Wavefront OBJ file of the C-alpha trace (Angstrom):
o trace
v -27.536 16.962 -4.530
v -25.634 20.089 -4.662
v -22.170 20.472 -4.723
v -21.702 23.411 -1.905
v -23.161 20.705 0.606
v -20.446 18.422 -0.223
v -18.027 18.220 2.683
v -14.197 16.858 1.545
v -12.722 13.479 3.687
v -10.048 11.542 3.421
v -10.339 7.719 4.305
v -7.347 5.758 5.161
v -7.961 1.793 4.897
v -5.510 -1.051 6.456
v -6.384 -4.170 4.684
v -5.298 -7.341 6.031
v -1.794 -8.328 4.315
v -2.852 -11.551 3.731
v -5.414 -10.320 0.744
v -4.551 -11.211 -3.030
v -4.133 -8.330 -5.310
v -7.216 -9.416 -7.002
v -9.250 -8.899 -3.680
v -7.158 -5.650 -2.816
v -8.497 -3.729 -6.228
v -12.149 -5.488 -5.722
v -11.785 -4.131 -2.125
v -11.182 -0.422 -3.240
v -13.400 -0.591 -5.882
v -15.861 -1.455 -3.660
v -15.425 1.461 -1.404
v -14.854 3.964 -4.158
v -18.426 3.139 -6.229
v -19.957 2.959 -2.465
v -19.422 7.108 -2.508
v -20.205 7.617 -6.114
v -23.486 5.737 -5.699
v -24.255 7.957 -2.691
v -23.939 11.328 -4.603
v -19.962 11.809 -3.662
v -17.454 12.212 -6.106
v -13.874 10.784 -6.023
v -10.865 13.495 -5.897
v -8.314 10.876 -5.479
v -6.690 7.670 -4.743
v -3.283 6.338 -3.689
v -2.520 2.517 -2.691
v 0.225 2.558 -0.557
v 0.830 -0.878 -0.526
v 2.192 -3.016 1.967
v 3.797 -1.115 5.241
v 4.993 -2.426 8.707
v 2.525 -1.804 10.980
v 3.383 0.522 14.358
v 1.972 -1.810 16.681
v 0.407 -5.985 16.126
v -3.453 -5.902 15.326
v -4.722 -9.062 15.225
v -1.384 -10.437 15.706
v -0.550 -9.390 12.268
v 2.844 -6.663 11.993
v 1.752 -5.565 8.062
v -1.373 -4.303 6.375
v -1.952 -3.137 3.143
v -2.741 0.645 3.710
v -4.972 2.878 1.109
v -5.808 6.295 1.084
v -8.515 8.068 -0.913
v -9.669 11.777 -0.708
v -12.962 12.340 -1.519
v -15.717 14.964 -1.167
v -19.541 13.720 -0.277
v -22.161 14.618 2.316
v -21.669 14.081 6.472
v -24.648 11.271 6.069
v -22.308 9.263 3.766
v -19.663 8.464 5.708
v -22.129 6.968 8.558
v -23.213 4.255 5.761
v -19.514 3.963 4.587
v -18.734 3.198 8.485
v -21.164 0.059 8.325
v -20.006 -0.913 5.302
v -16.408 -0.531 6.462
v -17.220 -2.383 9.726
v -19.338 -5.394 8.108
v -15.640 -6.172 5.694
v -13.940 -8.678 7.729
v -10.361 -7.875 5.117
v -10.252 -4.226 6.636
v -8.283 -4.387 9.704
v -8.708 -0.239 10.472
v -10.202 2.433 8.984
v -10.205 6.035 9.924
v -12.641 8.876 7.758
v -10.667 12.387 8.371
v -12.698 15.525 7.438
v -10.156 18.182 5.326
v -10.489 21.498 6.067
v -9.692 23.932 2.912
v -5.949 24.337 4.021
v -5.402 20.758 4.001
v -7.347 20.459 0.792
v -4.885 23.083 -0.859
v -2.145 21.175 0.969
v -3.004 17.552 -0.964
v -3.429 19.576 -3.966
v -0.126 20.941 -4.361
v 1.414 17.499 -3.131
v -0.598 15.521 -6.107
v 0.988 18.286 -8.520
v 4.391 18.210 -6.959
v 4.671 14.406 -7.387
v 2.832 14.562 -10.675
v 6.035 17.083 -11.945
v 8.581 15.276 -10.609
v 7.312 11.739 -12.419
v 7.206 13.723 -16.129
v 10.447 15.580 -15.107
l 1 2 3 4 5 6 7 8 9 10 11 12 13 14 15 16 17 18 19 20 21 22 23 24 25 26 27 28 29 30 31 32 33 34 35 36 37 38 39 40 41 42 43 44 45 46 47 48 49 50 51 52 53 54 55 56 57 58 59 60 61 62 63 64 65 66 67 68 69 70 71 72 73 74 75 76 77 78 79 80 81 82 83 84 85 86 87 88 89 90 91 92 93 94 95 96 97 98 99 100 101 102 103 104 105 106 107 108 109 110 111 112 113 114 115 116 117 118 119
């Protein structure tokens, strides 16, 4: 698969708050591995952890957030959606296509965070 065919995307997932730490890590690995297996590449992953929800989902007021930026062919997202819809540990998910400005912004934001850690 040629690199020029890859689009940039961001995936945000809210896992159920009753998920054990090991299951949370396994779920993250499952989705990142799925993208790699389908010719994509992971740019960045960020586990936000437990956060309050704006409104209850399935009578839950918190969720475990995870954000992943990746590059993949557009057909990979349809397959990824099927996998996510089958996963009972997911409460919500959203895939966003990133334009070049969003990719540049995310890169700058990551660099600033890395500089703050090393300073």
